[in-house]
MISEZA-292661 format. One record per residue (C-alpha): residue in one letter; x, y, z. Coordinates in steps of 0.2 Angstrom, whole numbers, plus 2048, in hexadecimal, padded with zeros to 3 digits. Example, Ala and Ser with C-alpha at 12.3 -4.5 7.8 and 13.67 -1.06 7.14 Angstrom:
<sites>
A83E7EA827 S8447FB824 
</sites>
This chain:
<sites>
Q7965D5F68 V7965CBF58 Q7865C1F53 L7875B1F48 V7775ABF40 E779599F39 S76B591F2E G76A583F22 G769574F2D G75B567F2C L758555F26 V76054EF17 E76353DF10 P774535F0F G77C53AEFF W77454BEFD S77C55DEFE R77756BF09 R77E57CF0C L780584F1E A781597F20 C7885A1F2E K7835B4F2C T78D5C0F37 S7885D0F3D E7975D9F3A S7A25DBF2B I7AA5CBF26 W7BA5D3F22 K7BD5D6F35 F7C15C4F38 N7D15BAF38 T7CA5A8F39 M7B95A1F36 G7B458FF37 W7A6582F3A Y7A6575F47 R79A567F4A Q79555FF5A V78A550F5F P78254BF70 G78F544F7C K79D549F71 E7A9558F71 R7A7565F63 E7B2561F55 F7BA56BF47 V7B356AF36 A7BB578F2B S7C2589F2C L7C6597F22 D7D55A3F27 G7D95B6F22 S7E15B0F12 D7D25A5F0C T7DC596F10 A7D0588F14 N7D3578F1F Y7C856AF22 S7C755BF2E D7CB54BF25 S7BA545F27 V7B3551F1C K7C1557F11 S7BB555EFE R7AA555F04 F7A7566F0C T7AD577F05 I7AD587F10 F7AC597F08 K7A65A9F0C D79D5B7F03 T7A35C7F09 R7945D0F01 K7885C7F0C N7945C6F1C T78F5B4F1B L79A5A4F1E Y795594F15 L798582F17 H792577F08 M792565F0B N791557EFE L78F544F00 L788547F12 E788538F1C P77F532F2C E790535F36 D790548F31 T77F549F3C A782556F49 V77F569F4F Y789574F44 F791583F4B C798593F43 N7A959AF4B V7AF5ABF47 D7BE5B1F52 V7B85AEF63 Y7A55AEF5F W79A59FF5D G78859DF55 Q77A593F5C G77B584F52 T77157DF44 Q76D569F45 L77055FF36 T76954EF34 V76F542F28 S762533F27 S757529F1B 
</sites>
């Protein structure tokens, strides 16, 4: 069973940056697709960004040009770096690796 531990959430002001991290319990090289999703109460979980086996990144239109997904293979960690945060980015962010999900980390963007 792969364990995913997310961190980096919190309260930030609009326009700030924040970096989320997702540490995997197994070598990151094992996984084909890694990604981030987010969910707000009453809505379905939505795709944010992904990284495939060839390190090709994909982003939702709402975060493209503001967010960057990348990984550190030495640390077995997936990251989501977020710039120019907006109140609409407020959500619980989940890490996804193949069929595994993290527990989520809350990000709140508010002044």
